[in-house]
C-alpha positions as CSV (number, residue, x, y, z in Angstrom):
1,M,9.9,-63.7,43.9
2,P,8.4,-64.0,47.4
3,K,4.7,-64.9,47.5
4,P,2.4,-62.2,48.7
5,A,0.4,-62.7,51.8
6,G,-3.3,-63.3,51.5
7,G,-3.7,-66.5,49.5
8,P,-4.5,-67.2,45.8
9,A,-6.6,-64.0,45.4
10,S,-3.7,-61.7,46.4
11,L,-1.4,-63.7,44.1
12,R,-3.7,-63.1,41.1
13,A,-4.0,-59.4,41.8
14,A,-0.2,-59.1,42.0
15,R,0.2,-60.8,38.6
16,V,-2.3,-58.5,37.0
17,T,-0.5,-55.4,38.4
18,D,2.8,-56.7,37.1
19,S,1.4,-57.3,33.7
20,V,0.0,-53.7,33.5
21,R,3.3,-52.2,34.7
22,S,5.6,-54.1,32.3
23,P,5.4,-53.3,28.5
24,A,4.1,-55.9,26.2
25,V,6.6,-58.1,24.3
26,G,7.4,-56.6,20.9
27,A,5.8,-53.2,21.7
28,P,7.7,-50.2,20.2
29,A,9.8,-48.5,22.8
30,A,9.2,-45.0,21.4
31,L,5.4,-45.2,21.7
32,G,5.4,-42.8,24.7
33,R,8.1,-40.5,23.5
34,R,7.4,-36.8,22.7
35,P,7.9,-35.7,19.0
36,L,11.3,-34.1,18.3
37,L,9.8,-31.0,16.7
38,R,6.5,-29.5,18.0
39,L,5.4,-26.4,16.1
40,P,3.1,-23.8,17.7
41,T,-0.5,-23.9,16.6
42,W,-0.3,-20.4,15.1
43,T,2.2,-21.5,12.5
44,G,-0.6,-23.5,10.7
45,F,-2.6,-20.3,10.3
46,L,0.3,-18.2,9.3
47,A,1.8,-20.6,6.8
48,P,-0.7,-20.0,3.9
49,T,-0.1,-16.2,4.2
50,V,3.7,-16.6,4.1
51,I,3.5,-18.9,1.1
52,V,1.3,-16.5,-0.8
53,L,3.7,-13.6,0.0
54,L,6.7,-15.6,-1.1
55,A,4.8,-16.5,-4.3
56,I,3.9,-12.9,-5.3
57,T,7.2,-11.2,-4.1
58,V,10.2,-13.5,-4.0
59,F,9.4,-15.6,-7.0
60,P,8.9,-12.7,-9.4
61,L,12.0,-11.0,-8.1
62,V,14.2,-14.1,-8.7
63,Y,12.5,-14.9,-12.1
64,S,13.0,-11.3,-13.4
65,L,16.6,-11.3,-12.2
66,A,17.2,-14.6,-14.1
67,L,15.4,-13.1,-17.1
68,S,17.6,-10.0,-17.1
69,L,20.7,-12.2,-17.7
70,H,19.1,-13.8,-20.8
71,S,18.1,-12.6,-24.2
72,W,14.5,-13.6,-25.0
73,T,11.9,-12.2,-27.3
74,M,8.3,-13.2,-26.4
75,G,6.7,-15.1,-29.3
76,S,9.9,-16.2,-31.0
77,L,10.8,-19.8,-31.5
78,Q,14.1,-19.3,-29.8
79,G,14.1,-19.8,-26.1
80,W,16.1,-18.1,-23.4
81,R,19.7,-17.5,-24.4
82,F,22.2,-16.7,-21.6
83,V,24.0,-13.4,-22.2
84,G,25.2,-12.5,-18.7
85,I,25.4,-8.7,-18.1
86,R,25.4,-7.9,-21.8
87,N,21.9,-6.4,-21.5
88,F,23.1,-4.0,-18.8
89,V,26.1,-3.0,-20.8
90,M,24.0,-2.3,-23.9
91,I,21.6,-0.2,-21.9
92,L,24.3,1.9,-20.2
93,R,26.7,2.2,-23.1
94,D,24.8,2.0,-26.4
95,D,21.2,2.9,-25.7
96,S,20.9,6.7,-26.2
97,Y,17.1,6.5,-25.7
98,F,17.6,5.2,-22.2
99,W,19.5,8.3,-21.2
100,I,16.8,10.5,-22.7
101,S,14.2,8.7,-20.5
102,V,16.5,9.1,-17.5
103,R,16.7,12.8,-18.1
104,V,12.9,13.1,-18.5
105,T,12.4,11.1,-15.3
106,L,14.7,13.3,-13.3
107,K,12.9,16.4,-14.6
108,Y,9.6,15.0,-13.7
109,V,10.6,13.8,-10.2
110,T,12.4,17.0,-9.4
111,A,9.5,19.2,-10.4
112,A,6.6,17.1,-9.0
113,V,8.2,16.2,-5.7
114,G,9.6,19.7,-5.2
115,L,6.2,21.3,-5.7
116,E,4.4,18.8,-3.6
117,V,6.8,19.4,-0.6
118,L,6.6,23.2,-0.9
119,L,2.8,23.3,-1.3
120,G,2.3,20.5,1.2
121,L,4.4,22.4,3.8
122,G,2.4,25.6,3.2
123,I,-0.9,23.8,3.5
124,A,0.2,22.0,6.7
125,L,1.3,25.3,8.3
126,L,-2.0,26.9,7.4
127,L,-4.0,24.0,8.8
128,N,-1.8,23.8,11.9
129,S,-2.5,27.5,12.7
130,R,-6.2,26.9,12.5
131,S,-6.4,23.5,14.1
132,S,-9.8,24.0,15.6
133,R,-11.4,24.5,12.1
134,S,-9.2,22.1,10.1
135,G,-11.3,18.9,10.5
136,L,-13.4,19.4,7.4
137,A,-10.5,20.7,5.5
138,Q,-8.4,17.6,6.2
139,T,-11.3,15.4,5.1
140,L,-11.7,17.3,1.8
141,L,-7.9,17.4,1.3
142,I,-7.5,13.7,1.3
143,L,-10.0,13.1,-1.5
144,P,-7.5,13.4,-4.5
145,T,-5.1,11.0,-2.8
146,M,-7.9,8.4,-2.4
147,M,-8.4,8.3,-6.1
148,T,-6.5,5.8,-8.2
149,P,-3.9,7.3,-10.6
150,V,-5.8,6.0,-13.6
151,V,-8.9,7.9,-12.6
152,V,-6.8,11.0,-11.9
153,G,-5.4,10.7,-15.4
154,I,-8.8,10.4,-17.0
155,V,-10.1,13.4,-15.1
156,W,-7.1,15.5,-16.1
157,R,-7.3,14.3,-19.7
158,I,-10.8,15.7,-19.8
159,L,-9.7,19.0,-18.3
160,Y,-6.9,19.2,-20.9
161,N,-9.1,18.5,-23.8
162,S,-8.4,21.1,-26.5
163,E,-12.1,21.3,-27.6
164,F,-14.3,21.0,-24.5
165,G,-11.8,21.1,-21.6
166,I,-12.5,23.6,-18.9
167,L,-8.9,25.0,-19.0
168,N,-9.3,26.1,-22.6
169,Y,-12.7,27.5,-21.7
170,W,-11.2,29.7,-19.1
171,L,-8.5,30.8,-21.5
172,S,-11.2,31.7,-24.1
173,L,-12.7,34.1,-21.5
174,V,-9.6,36.2,-21.8
175,E,-9.4,35.7,-25.6
176,I,-6.4,33.3,-25.5
177,P,-6.6,30.6,-28.2
178,P,-7.0,26.9,-27.0
179,Q,-3.9,25.0,-26.1
180,H,-3.0,21.4,-26.9
181,W,-1.7,20.7,-23.4
182,L,-0.8,17.1,-24.0
183,G,0.3,17.4,-27.6
184,N,2.8,20.2,-27.2
185,L,6.5,19.4,-26.5
186,R,6.7,22.4,-24.2
187,T,3.6,21.7,-22.1
188,A,3.2,17.9,-22.1
189,L,5.5,17.1,-19.2
190,G,4.3,20.1,-17.2
191,A,0.7,18.9,-17.7
192,V,1.6,15.5,-16.2
193,V,3.4,17.2,-13.3
194,A,0.3,19.3,-12.5
195,A,-1.9,16.2,-12.3
196,D,0.6,14.4,-10.1
197,V,0.9,17.5,-7.8
198,W,-2.8,17.7,-7.5
199,E,-3.1,14.1,-6.5
200,W,-0.2,13.8,-4.0
201,T,0.2,17.2,-2.4
202,P,-2.6,16.4,0.1
203,F,-0.7,13.3,1.2
204,V,2.5,15.3,1.9
205,A,0.4,18.0,3.6
206,L,-1.2,15.5,6.0
207,V,2.1,13.9,6.8
208,L,3.7,17.2,7.6
209,L,0.6,18.3,9.6
210,A,1.0,15.2,11.8
211,G,4.7,16.1,12.3
212,L,3.8,19.7,13.2
213,Q,1.2,18.6,15.7
214,A,3.7,16.3,17.4
215,L,6.3,19.0,17.9
216,P,7.0,20.0,21.6
217,G,5.5,23.3,22.7
218,D,8.3,24.5,25.0
219,P,10.7,25.9,22.3
220,F,7.8,27.9,20.8
221,E,6.8,29.3,24.2
222,A,10.4,30.3,24.9
223,A,10.6,32.0,21.4
224,A,7.4,33.9,22.1
225,I,8.8,35.2,25.4
226,D,12.0,36.2,23.7
227,G,10.1,38.2,21.1
228,A,11.0,36.1,18.0
229,S,9.3,36.8,14.8
230,S,7.2,34.3,12.8
231,W,9.9,33.8,10.3
232,Q,12.6,33.3,13.0
233,V,10.4,30.7,14.7
234,F,9.9,28.9,11.4
235,R,13.5,29.1,10.4
236,Y,15.2,28.2,13.6
237,I,12.7,26.1,15.5
238,T,9.9,24.6,13.3
239,L,12.0,23.6,10.3
240,P,14.8,21.9,12.2
241,L,12.4,20.0,14.4
242,L,10.3,19.0,11.4
243,R,13.3,17.7,9.4
244,P,12.8,14.0,10.1
245,T,9.2,14.2,9.0
246,L,10.2,16.1,5.9
247,L,12.8,13.4,5.1
248,V,10.2,10.7,5.5
249,A,7.7,12.5,3.2
250,L,10.4,13.1,0.6
251,L,11.5,9.5,0.7
252,I,8.0,8.1,0.2
253,R,7.2,10.5,-2.7
254,L,10.6,10.1,-4.4
255,M,10.3,6.3,-4.3
256,D,6.8,6.5,-5.7
257,A,7.5,9.2,-8.3
258,F,10.3,7.2,-9.9
259,K,7.9,4.4,-10.5
260,T,5.0,6.5,-11.9
261,F,3.5,4.8,-14.9
262,D,-0.3,5.2,-14.8
263,L,-0.5,9.0,-15.4
264,F,1.9,8.8,-18.4
265,F,0.0,5.8,-19.8
266,V,-3.4,7.6,-19.6
267,L,-2.3,11.1,-20.5
268,T,0.5,11.0,-23.0
269,K,1.7,7.5,-23.6
270,G,5.3,8.9,-23.6
271,G,4.6,11.5,-26.3
272,P,4.8,13.7,-28.1
273,G,8.1,12.2,-29.3
274,M,9.9,11.2,-26.1
275,S,9.1,14.4,-24.2
276,T,7.2,12.4,-21.5
277,E,8.8,9.0,-21.8
278,V,10.0,8.3,-18.3
279,L,12.0,5.2,-17.4
280,S,9.0,3.2,-16.2
281,Y,7.1,3.8,-19.5
282,Y,10.3,3.1,-21.5
283,T,10.6,-0.3,-19.7
284,Y,7.0,-1.0,-20.5
285,R,7.4,-0.2,-24.1
286,Y,10.4,-2.6,-24.5
287,G,8.6,-5.3,-22.6
288,F,5.0,-5.2,-23.9
289,K,5.3,-3.5,-27.3
290,F,8.6,-4.8,-28.6
291,F,8.4,-8.0,-26.4
292,H,12.2,-7.9,-25.6
293,M,11.6,-9.3,-22.2
294,G,15.2,-9.8,-21.2
295,Y,16.1,-6.3,-22.1
296,A,13.0,-4.9,-20.3
297,A,13.9,-6.9,-17.1
298,S,17.4,-5.3,-17.2
299,L,15.8,-1.9,-17.5
300,S,13.5,-2.6,-14.5
301,Y,16.5,-3.7,-12.3
302,I,18.3,-0.5,-13.2
303,L,15.3,1.5,-12.1
304,L,15.2,-0.6,-8.9
305,F,18.9,0.2,-8.3
306,I,18.2,3.9,-8.7
307,V,15.3,3.8,-6.2
308,V,17.3,1.8,-3.7
309,L,20.3,4.1,-4.0
310,I,18.2,7.2,-3.3
311,S,16.3,5.5,-0.5
312,Q,19.6,4.6,1.2
313,L,20.8,8.2,1.1
314,F,17.6,9.3,2.9
315,V,17.8,6.5,5.4
316,R,21.3,7.5,6.3
317,Q,20.2,11.1,6.7
318,L,17.5,9.9,9.1
319,A,19.9,7.7,11.0
320,R,22.4,10.6,11.3
321,H,19.6,12.9,12.6
322,E,18.6,10.3,15.2
323,A,22.2,9.9,16.3
324,E,22.6,13.7,16.7
325,G,19.3,14.1,18.4
């Protein structure tokens, strides 16, 4: 290498510069490389939430699915015994009580959801026609829905009490003997339906009210100019335009009604007989009274399949409406 001009001082400066530029002997070559995978900073904050959600949703789902394929009675010395789909076959083919609970569930869901939609639609139309004075009414309307189902059940259990309930007091004013609302085969299911309707009709009404207030005004103005009656406006304009909102309200309530457990547990505990034993309570009874956990897990997956099937039907209806509109 040629000597730099400037004497020994310049030579020492050049050697120092060369030593800085060249890597040290034996130093790792990858010391200055960037990492192969660099995660964004926000993943560190999101990871705990994702882990918790997986732990409380995915793990119980997989565990219960594995349990449904086994025979296991809690408290017995015998462990899990794999039986495949035998639990499902026994339920669908041999369990007559299962079909009774399915029939009770369908009666309850049809009556409760049907009444909630009809009453909710009427309340929504009434509030929409008086929108300037409906603020306080909407606030009061939401109160039953804000209560937990257990509290609703306790309130209605007091109302239905055969000795000091207010319903029997009103009947006594017209000289009608007291009724055992929750202990009578003919009235027990209707009593639970009434409590459910009282709790969830406000929710349906507010959903439909939001849909009514979002409807375009041009079709209604054109109908008024053409001299259409109130029934014609409702039948040919309001109802078709409100159909997507109606389907959403129906879907939410159907999914929730099929899973109702709290009201039956507080009010009737499935009785008298099996007159109010819906599928959710029947599953609870097998799992936490008889401790047949594998059989109960299979019942819960059948209930899940029914809810998913109904949900898919409504989702397809919504998709078809969106495609047509």
